[in-house]
N, C-alpha and C positions, 0 to 999 in steps of 0.2 A: 230733195236728197243732197246731201253735203257731196262736195266732189271728193273728198277725201275717202269717201265709203267705195266698196266694191261696187258693181254694178249689179242689181238684185237678179235681174233675169238669168244669168248665168249661174247664180247659187240656186235658184229654184229648179233651172233645169237640171243640176246636178243631183240635188237632193231627190227629185222626182225619179229621176232613173234608177238611182242608188235603192228606192222603193220599189222598182220593179213597175212603175205606172207609165202608162202611154199618156200623150197629150188630151187624148179623148177622155179618158178615165178620169184624170185628173179636172179636167175642164166641166166633166158633168158632176162631179163633186162638188165643185165650187160655183155653180151657176151659171158659168159663162160658156161662151164658144171656143171651141178649139183653136180658131184662127186668132181669137183676142188673146188667148195662152201663147201662142207662138209668137205673137208680137212682143209678148211680156218678156218671154225667155229670151227673145233675141235683143231686149232693151230697147224697144221702139215704142215702149208705152210705160208711163211713170204710173206707179201704183202705191197705194196708202190706205190709211184708216181700215174699213172693215174688210176689204177684200185681202190686204196684205194680212190684217189677222188670221181671216179664213184658212189664207195660203199656210201660214205658219201651224195652224191647229191641224190642217189636214196632214201636212208631212213631218209633224211632230218637232217643229222646229221653234226654239224661243225666238221671240219677235225680235230682241236686241241682236241676235246672230243673224236672222234673215234681213235685217235692215243694213248690216254690214259694218255696225259701229264694234264689233268684238274684233275685228281685223285691221281697224284704222291703225292701231301702233304698227302692226307690221307694214302696213303702207308707207307710214312716215320713215321708220327705220330704212325702208328700201329705198324711198327718196332719198334718204341722207347718203346711202350707198351710191347712188347714180350721180351724187354730185361730188363723190371722192374722186381726187386727181388721179386715183389707179384705174377708175372707169372712163378716162377720155378716151373718144372716139367711138363709143358703145351709145349708140341713140335709143334711148327708152323713155319716151314720156310720161307724163302722168296718166295719162288716160290708159297705156298701155301696162302701167304697174297695175293699175286698178285690176284691168284684166286679166292680168297675170294671178294676181291672189284670188281673183273669184274664181278662176278655174281651177287654180293649184293650190289650195289655201297649205297643205302639208309642205310642198316645196317654196312657197313665201314663207313659211315659219321656219325651214329650214336655213333659206338664205340670210334671213334677218338673224337668226342666232350666229350663223359664220360670220355676219359681219361684225356684230357686237364681239366676238372673238377675237376678230382683225383689230377692231378699235382698242380693244385690250391691250393685245400684244403691241402695237403703236404707241400706246401710253407707256408701256413697260419701257419700251426702247428709249422714249423721251427721257424718262425716269433715269435709265441707266446712263443716258448722254449728259445729263444734268448732273449724276452724281460722279462720273468721269471728271468732269470740267470742274465740281466744287466739293466734293465730300472729302473731309479733314482726312478720313481713316484713309481712303484711298490715296491720298496724297502721300501720307506717311508709308504707306507700302510701295507704292509706285516709285518714290523718290531713290531708296537706296537701290531698287531694281535697275532703275536707269542709270544710276551712277556706275552698278558693278558691270552691266552691261557697256558703259562707255569704257571702263577700265581694260576689259577683256579686247575690246575692238582696237583699242589704242594699242596694246600689247601685241597683237595679232599683226597689226600692221606694220609695227616695226619689225616684227620677226620676218615679216613679207619681203620689206621693203629695203631694209638696211642689211647689205651682205657681209660689211667686214666687222659682225660682231665677235666679240670672242664667247668662247664656250662658256666662262663665267657668267657673261652677260645674257647668253641666249638661255641658261639655265634659270637666272633671276628672273627673266620674263615669262618662261615657262610655267614656274612656280608660281608668278603672281596671278598668271591667268588661271591656274588650277584652282587658287585660293579664292580668286574671286567667284569663279563657278560654283564651288563648294558652297559658299555664301549666299549664292543667288538660289540655291536649290529651296530652303526653308523661306525665305522671301516669296518665290513664286507659290509655294504650297500654300502660304498665308493667303496670296491673291486668290487661288483657287477654291479654296474654303470659303473665302468671303461672296465669291459669286454662287457657291454651290447652296449657302444659305439664303441668297435672295432668291435662287431659283426654287428652293424648298417652299420660300412664302408666297411664290407667285401662285396666284389664283387663276382658274380658267376664265373666269368673270369677274368685274368688277362686284363685290357683293354689294356696294350702293345701289349700282346700276340691276343688279338681278331683283333686289327688292321691290324698286321703283315698278320694274316689269310687272313683277308677280301683285303688286298691289293695283297697278293700271289695270291688270286682267280681272280681277275683282270688282273692277268699276270703283274701288276704292268704298267699297260699302260691305260692312259685314254683319248680316243680322243676328248671328248669335253674339256677337260682342255688345249691340244695340240692347239685346235682352238681358244681356248680364249688367250692362250700364244701368240699366232701369231697376232693376233688382238691389244693386249696390248702393245706388241714391236713396230707394227707399228704405235701406237700412240705416243710412245717415240721416237722412232727413226728408221725410214725407213730401214736405211743399217748400216753397220759399226756395230763397238762395242760399247756396251752401256757404258755410263761414270757415275761416281757417281753424278757429278753436275748435269747432265741432271734428273738423277732419281729425286735427292732430290728438285731439282726446281719443278719437276710436281708433288710431294708430296704435297710441300708446296701451290702451286698453285691450285690444284684439291680439296685437302683435308684440307688443313692447317696444314698440319703436318711439323714441323720443326724437321730437322737431324742435329744432332750435338754429339761429344764425350762425356762422361759423365761417372759418376763412377757407379760401379755395383749396382746393386738394384733399378735403378730408375724405375718407371711405363713403361711398354711396351706401344706403342699406340693400340696393339690388345686389350688393358683393357680400351680404351676409351680415353687414355691420347691424347695431341696433339703434344707430343715431343717424337722424336724416337733416343735413345741413344746407343751407343755403345762404347767400350774401346777405349782408344786412340791407343794402340797398336793392334787393330784388323786389320790384313791383308786387303787389298783394295777389293779382290774377296768376301771375308766375309762380308764387308760392303755393296758391291752392292746387295747381295744376301738377306740381312737382309730386306734393303729397297725395293729391287723387291717382297720380301714375303707380306711386309706391303701393298705395291700397288697394287696386285694381289688380297688381301683380301678385300681391299675397292673396287677396280674397278670392278672386276670379282666375287664379294660375291655369286652373285645368281648361276652364275655356280657351284662354290665349293658347296654350300649348297645343290644343286640339285644332285651333286655327290656323297658327304657325305650320303644323304638319301636314296643312293642306296647301300650302303654298308650294310645296316641293323645291325648296332651296337646296343649293348644292353643297353650300360652304358652312362652316363654324360662324364666321364673322357674319353671312348675312343673316342666319338664324338669329344670331346676337341682336343684331340692326332690327331685325323684324320683331322680335320679342319686346323691343323697347317701343317699336312704332303700334304696335298692337294695343298695348298697356296705356300709350299716348291716345289712342283711337278711344278705349273705353273713358279714359279721363276726361276726353273733351265731351264726350257722352253724358257723361254724369253730369257736367256742368251744363250741358246745354241740352237738355232731352228732347227726343226727335221731333215728337206730334206739338209740344208747345214752341219749341224753337221755329218749326216749319211754318206754325200758324202765325207767330211773329214776324218772322220772314217776308210773308204774303202780305200781312196788314203794313207792315212798313217798307216796303217794296225793297226788299234786300238792301236797307241802306246799313252797310255794315260798320259806320262810325256811331251811328245812333243807337243800333243794338248793343255794340260794344259796351257804350257808357251805361244803357239801361240794365244789361245783364253783369256789369260789371266784370266783363273780361277784356281780353285785348283784341285789337283789329285782325291780328293773324288767326288768334283763336276762331274768332266769328268765321274768316274766310275760310279756314280750313273746315270748319263745320258747313259752310254752304257746299262744299264739294263733295261731302259724304250724304246729301240729301237725295239718296237714290233708290229709295224703299220702292218696289213694285207697287203700283196704284197709288203711291202718294210722295212721287216725285217733287222735288223743288226745281227751281231754274238750274239747267246743267251748266256748271259752270267750269272753266280751268282755272288751274291755279300756277303761279310760280314765284319762286322768292329767290332774290340775288342780293348778293354783298355788294358793297361800293367798288369794289374792283371789277364787277361785272359779273362775277361767276355765278351762275345757277347753281342753287343749292338745294333748291325743291322744286319739284315739277307734276304738274298732273295734267296732261295734253287733251284736247277734243279734236273729233274730227275735222280736217281742215286747217287746223291751230298747229302749225309748225314748229315746234320747241325743239331744239337739239337735245340729244341724250345727255351731253356732256358740255362743258366749257362755257362760252358767252353766247349771248343772243345777239339780236339786232339793235343796233344804238337807237333806232327810232321809236322803240317800244316805251312805254310810258312806265316801265319797271324802273329804268334808269333815269329819264329827267324827274322822277319823283323825288331823287335827292338834292336836286337844286330847286325846288318848288315848296311851298308852303300847302301843307292839306294835301287834299284827293286831287290826282291827277288824270282825265280821260281823254280816249282817243277812239273815234272810230276808224279802222285799218281794215287793210285788203291784203291778204296771203297771195303770194305768186300763183298756188291754185286756185285762187277765185274766191276762198272763203272770207267771208265779211264777219268781221267781230268788233263789239264794243270792249275796249282795254280800260280799266280804272285801276290805278297803283295809289301806294299811298308809303312813303318812308316813315319809318319808328324806329326808336331807339329798342334794342332788345333788352337793355337792362341799364341802370341809372349809374353812371361812373363815380366813383370818388375823385378826390382831388390830383391832379396829375394824370388821371388814366382816361384814354380816348374812350368815349362810349362805341358798342357795337351798334351799327346803325343797318337795319336791313329792309330792303325795300319788297313788299308784296302787290302783286297783280292777279286780279280775277278778269276771267275771259269770258263771254258769250256770244253765243252766235247773235247775229243782229236781229234775227227773227224774234228772240226772246228779250230783246232791250227794251221794248216797251212794259215789261214787267219790273223792270227796275226803277228806282228813283234817279239813277244815272243818266238816264236818257231824256230827262227833263230840260228843256231849252237846246237840244242837239237839234240841228236840221239833219236828218238822218239820210235824206236825199241827195244830199250834197255828195262830190266825189270824196270818197275815203282817203286817208293816208295811206301811201304804199309803202308795206314794209315787208320782211323778209325772215327766215327762220334765223340766219346768221351771215356774216359776210362771205364766209367759205362756200354756204351751200346756196347762195342766193342768186337767180339768174336775172337780177335786174341790173344791168352792166352799167347803167347810165346814172345810178345813185350818187348822190353827192356826199352820203356818209360814209360811203366804202372805204374800209380799212385794210384789207386782204384782198388779194388777188382771187377772184372766183375759181373754182373747179371747172 
């Protein structure tokens, strides 16, 4: 069992008691002794396989929930919380966090939600701090305010400190102070209005983070979208590779949308336009993906909206992002149908580079599809996914139990997702995280699109991660001595407990 999961025994005990069963009754139903069940419930015996399945069936618990995978993200979030400087002096190790979430899952979820709100509030403070220092509109508002306050202060000091002013001079200074004060009122009102508008735009949670959490909660697999993708692909082409011309013809015939190259900034058809434009230098896989995303949005909008409703998002911005993400999910499933893609992945041992060339898609598209192979009874290798730009910022993420990925900001400098920017081809590394989880990490940096003359290309690095127990199912384990000590890494400098790391760039919490 991965160390990031909650103890199974505590979960079994809680569910048994909620069902009104005694240890003896449950043990008899499972065909084991009550003393053995007692050891299991006190986490003194590891279980798995058939017994774990029988317990899940008897207590009516989904196997994924019983094993603790469904709460791994809560454990990770609380782990980030305990690494925050605000928690200094509070000792709660990883085992204590797991035990807490196992015994009190609702309290754990509440604590994780509060931390996300706290992190959002801190991010908003950082934004306001930056705006106070560099926002030109604020500078324009503050400059006359400060000048008028300085004028009022100067006039008041003269009135207070110079005793031999004439009545005329005194009246003149008072009139000047009054004039400055009257002029100060509209300037202050403009400043108040500016911050009122900012507060009105502030959301309870980051829309992107809220969407990430919703997708992770669904294990990044949506069966209804998979079914819709199969049906839509059959409409376009029953077999073979989808071609751009076929999709463009279907969009024009069915929805009246014309696909053509065009300048950046033209309206997207998602907003009601009848023209889908893309840069002239956009690679063919990206063109096909964009056309399929629009086709999915128009042809399977009801399924997408129903799936969107099940995510229970709290803001219009999060719902808009989710609509785009779900239509992208359908597009990826249309390009790479589940069954044939899984069969190819198993046959080619998850060689993303080879599969991208064989299927005519990008490395990132294949990596994305790997992460969605979570159909019950037909799962692929469970991969985590991460994408970063060359500033180090994490732009997409899908964690795994034990794989510590911050919810925002930057990650560990030792991850291959960063070294990939300086290497040719794919970079791989066996790593161990502070919680004890061992993973095979592979990453590759690729340009997002081809840039024209004078324009710098947008280069992103994509990283896949799998637990070391699954490494031998992939081509990336070839030639690696998995018995050698792995590279010690962490989630980020701020959250990492490895005090002697030579790559540390921040003071640890």
